[in-house]
C-alpha positions as CSV (number, residue, x, y, z in Angstrom):
1,M,-34.3,64.2,39.1
2,V,-36.5,61.6,37.0
3,G,-37.6,64.6,34.6
4,L,-34.1,65.6,34.3
5,I,-32.8,61.9,33.6
6,A,-35.6,61.6,30.9
7,W,-34.7,64.9,29.2
8,L,-30.9,63.8,29.1
9,K,-31.9,60.4,27.4
10,V,-33.7,62.2,24.7
11,H,-31.3,65.4,24.4
12,Q,-27.9,64.3,25.5
13,L,-27.9,60.4,24.3
14,D,-24.1,60.5,24.3
15,L,-23.8,61.3,27.8
16,M,-26.5,58.7,29.0
17,A,-25.2,56.0,26.6
18,N,-22.0,55.2,28.4
19,E,-21.7,54.3,32.1
20,E,-18.4,56.0,32.4
21,T,-20.0,59.2,30.9
22,R,-22.9,59.2,33.3
23,K,-20.4,58.7,36.2
24,Q,-18.5,61.9,35.5
25,G,-21.1,64.0,33.4
26,I,-23.8,64.1,36.2
27,A,-23.2,65.3,39.7
28,F,-25.2,66.9,42.3
29,E,-25.2,67.9,45.9
30,V,-27.5,68.3,48.8
31,D,-27.3,71.5,50.9
32,F,-29.6,71.3,53.9
33,N,-31.0,74.7,54.7
34,N,-33.1,73.7,57.7
35,H,-35.5,71.3,58.6
36,E,-37.9,71.9,55.9
37,T,-35.9,72.8,52.8
38,V,-32.7,71.9,50.7
39,D,-30.9,73.1,47.9
40,I,-29.8,70.8,45.4
41,P,-27.2,72.3,42.7
42,I,-26.8,70.0,39.8
43,K,-23.7,69.7,37.5
44,L,-24.2,68.4,34.0
45,D,-21.4,67.8,31.4
46,L,-23.6,68.8,28.3
47,T,-22.5,68.9,24.9
48,E,-23.7,70.6,21.6
49,R,-22.8,69.8,18.0
50,A,-21.5,72.4,15.8
51,A,-19.3,73.1,12.6
52,V,-17.0,75.6,12.6
53,K,-15.5,76.9,9.4
54,T,-13.2,79.8,8.5
55,G,-15.4,82.1,6.0
56,E,-14.9,85.4,4.2
57,A,-12.2,87.8,6.0
58,S,-11.0,84.9,8.1
59,C,-14.5,85.2,10.3
60,L,-15.6,82.1,11.8
61,D,-18.8,80.5,10.2
62,I,-20.5,78.4,13.1
63,K,-23.5,76.2,12.3
64,H,-25.3,74.3,14.6
65,L,-26.0,70.6,13.8
66,V,-29.3,68.8,14.5
67,E,-28.9,66.7,17.5
68,I,-30.0,63.0,17.0
69,Q,-32.9,62.5,19.5
70,H,-34.4,59.3,20.6
71,T,-37.7,59.4,22.8
72,P,-37.8,56.6,25.2
73,P,-41.0,54.6,25.4
74,Y,-41.8,55.9,28.9
75,A,-41.2,59.8,28.1
76,D,-43.6,62.4,26.4
77,E,-42.3,64.1,23.4
78,F,-40.2,67.1,24.1
């Protein structure tokens, strides 16, 4: 989980910057298989920046925009 939180703080800053979005945007459950193993499904409300315009012949022109990334002082560069 620590690695996931570090990645989110860099690549999904909008999710991590607000307490309410953190509460709604990150969820997990622990399913105990037996005394030695568990499954942990993780659900994330991720976003992706994109610009969409109507191009030639009414086709959609989709351009993925650069995400703003901030590397916290405790995290390695991704």
